[in-house]
C-alpha positions in Angstrom: -40.3 65.4 269.7 -40.7 69.1 269.1 -41.6 70.3 265.6 -38.6 71.0 263.4 -37.3 74.5 263.6 -36.4 76.0 260.3 -33.1 77.9 260.0 -31.5 79.0 256.8 -32.6 76.8 253.9 -31.4 73.2 254.2 -30.8 73.5 257.9 -33.1 72.2 260.6 -32.8 71.1 264.2 -34.9 68.4 265.9 -34.8 68.9 269.7 -36.2 66.1 271.9 -38.6 67.2 274.6 -38.0 66.3 278.3 -41.0 63.9 278.0 -39.3 62.1 275.1 -36.0 61.8 277.0 -37.8 60.4 280.0 -39.6 57.9 277.8 -36.4 56.8 276.2 -34.8 56.3 279.6 -37.8 54.3 280.8 -37.6 52.0 277.8 -33.9 51.4 278.3 -34.5 50.6 282.0 -37.4 48.2 281.2 -35.2 46.4 278.7 -32.6 45.7 281.4 -35.3 44.6 283.8 -36.5 41.9 281.4 -33.2 40.1 281.2 -33.3 36.7 283.0 -31.1 36.1 286.0 -29.7 32.9 284.4 -28.4 34.8 281.4 -26.8 37.4 283.6 -24.4 35.0 285.4 -21.9 34.2 282.7 -22.2 37.4 280.7 -22.1 39.5 283.8 -18.9 37.9 285.0 -17.4 38.3 281.5 -18.4 42.0 281.5 -16.9 42.6 284.9 -13.6 40.9 283.9 -13.5 43.1 280.7 -14.2 46.2 282.8 -11.5 45.3 285.3 -9.0 44.9 282.4 -10.0 48.3 281.0 -9.7 49.9 284.4 -6.2 48.5 284.8 -5.2 49.9 281.4 -6.7 53.2 282.3 -4.8 53.3 285.6 -1.5 52.6 283.7 -2.3 55.5 281.3 -3.1 57.8 284.2 0.2 57.0 285.8 2.0 57.8 282.5 0.0 61.1 282.3 0.9 62.0 285.8 4.6 61.5 285.0 4.3 63.6 281.9 2.6 66.4 283.8 5.4 66.3 286.4 7.9 66.6 283.6 6.1 69.5 282.1 6.0 71.3 285.5 9.7 70.6 285.9 10.5 72.1 282.5 8.2 75.1 283.2 10.1 75.7 286.5 13.4 75.5 284.8 12.3 78.0 282.1 11.1 80.4 284.8 14.6 80.2 286.4 16.1 81.3 283.1 13.6 84.2 282.8 14.6 85.5 286.2 
C-alpha cells in the first residue's frame, strides 16, 4: 500500500499499488487452485444451474428492455411528426 495522502483535515485516501493488486489477485487464484476436485462436482453443478437461471432471467429482462426501447423510439418518431 502507498502511504496515506493527506487532504483537508479528516480526509485521506489509501491507494493500493500495482504490486499490491497483483498480490491480491495471486492470492485469490491460489485459493481457487487449492479446492479439491471432489468438492467441485456437486457445488459446481449447482453453481452452473444457478447461473443458467440467472441468465434466463436476464434474457427476459433484456427482451422487455428492447420492447421498451422500441416504444420510446416510436413515440419519439410520432412527436417529430407533430413538430414538422
